[in-house]
C-alpha positions in Angstrom: -0.1 0.2 0.2 1.6 3.8 -0.9 1.3 5.7 2.1 0.7 9.3 0.8 3.6 11.4 2.7 3.8 15.2 3.8 7.1 16.2 3.8 6.8 19.2 6.9 10.2 21.1 7.3 12.3 18.4 5.6 11.0 15.7 7.5 8.3 12.9 5.2 5.0 12.3 7.7 2.0 9.9 6.5 -1.0 10.7 7.5 -1.5 8.9 10.6 2.3 10.5 12.0 0.7 13.7 11.4 -2.2 12.8 13.5 -0.3 11.5 16.0 2.3 14.2 16.0 -0.5 17.0 16.3 -3.0 15.3 18.8 0.1 15.4 21.3 1.1 18.9 20.4 -2.3 19.9 20.9 -2.1 18.3 24.3 -1.8 21.0 27.8 1.4 19.2 28.3 2.2 17.8 24.8 1.8 14.2 26.9 0.5 11.2 24.9 0.0 8.6 27.6 -2.5 6.1 26.9 -4.5 3.9 29.9 -4.1 0.6 27.4 -1.0 -0.6 25.8 -1.0 1.3 22.4 -1.7 -1.0 19.5 0.9 -2.3 16.5 -0.3 0.2 14.5 -0.1 3.3 17.4 3.5 2.1 18.4 4.6 1.8 14.6 3.4 6.1 14.4 4.8 6.5 17.8 8.2 5.2 16.7 8.4 6.7 13.7 8.0 9.7 15.6 10.3 9.0 18.3 13.0 8.1 15.2 12.8 11.4 13.5 13.1 13.6 17.0 9.8 15.0 17.3 8.5 12.7 20.6 10.5 11.0 23.2 9.5 8.1 25.3 9.5 8.4 28.8 11.7 5.9 31.4 11.1 5.4 35.2 13.7 6.5 37.3 15.2 3.1 37.2 15.3 2.6 33.2 12.3 0.8 32.7 10.0 2.1 29.7 6.5 4.0 30.0 3.7 4.0 27.7 3.8 7.6 27.7 5.6 10.1 25.3 5.9 13.7 24.7 7.1 15.9 22.0 11.1 17.1 22.1 12.0 20.7 23.0 13.5 20.6 19.6 10.1 19.8 18.1 8.5 22.5 19.7 11.2 25.1 18.4 10.7 23.4 14.6 6.7 23.8 15.0 7.5 27.4 16.1 9.1 28.0 12.4 6.6 29.8 10.3 6.9 27.6 7.2 6.6 24.4 9.5 3.5 25.6 11.4 2.3 26.2 7.7 2.6 23.1 6.7 1.3 21.7 9.6 -1.8 23.3 9.6 -1.8 22.4 5.7 -1.6 18.4 6.6 -4.3 18.3 9.2 -7.0 20.3 7.3 -5.7 17.5 4.7 -6.4 14.7 7.1 -9.6 15.7 7.7 -11.2 16.8 3.9 -10.0 12.8 3.3 -11.2 11.5 6.6 -14.5 13.0 5.8 -14.5 11.8 2.6 -15.8 8.0 2.5 -14.2 7.2 -0.5 -10.6 5.0 -1.0 -8.2 7.2 -2.6 -6.3 4.7 -4.3 -9.6 3.2 -6.2 -9.4 3.9 -10.0 -13.1 5.0 -11.0 
């Protein structure tokens, strides 16, 4: 399956990654800490965002991984760049538009 990518400030992100990143960014504390363990797709999305340096996964004092992720300080600075901010808003809008359409964009008419 081909995944449409958005190039935002030099970083290629799939729609699900944009949605996850902006969802975390829109919280007051910039943290995603689900009550239940994330499903495989969510974990994959979080892992990609970690690899891109946009979020980080938290650990306990003794080094055990927590199911909690937060926006990095570098990503906060990155998002404050006008071009990146505009690209993110455009990607969010396109995501919402496509999600509102009940059609597959890969199907041929």
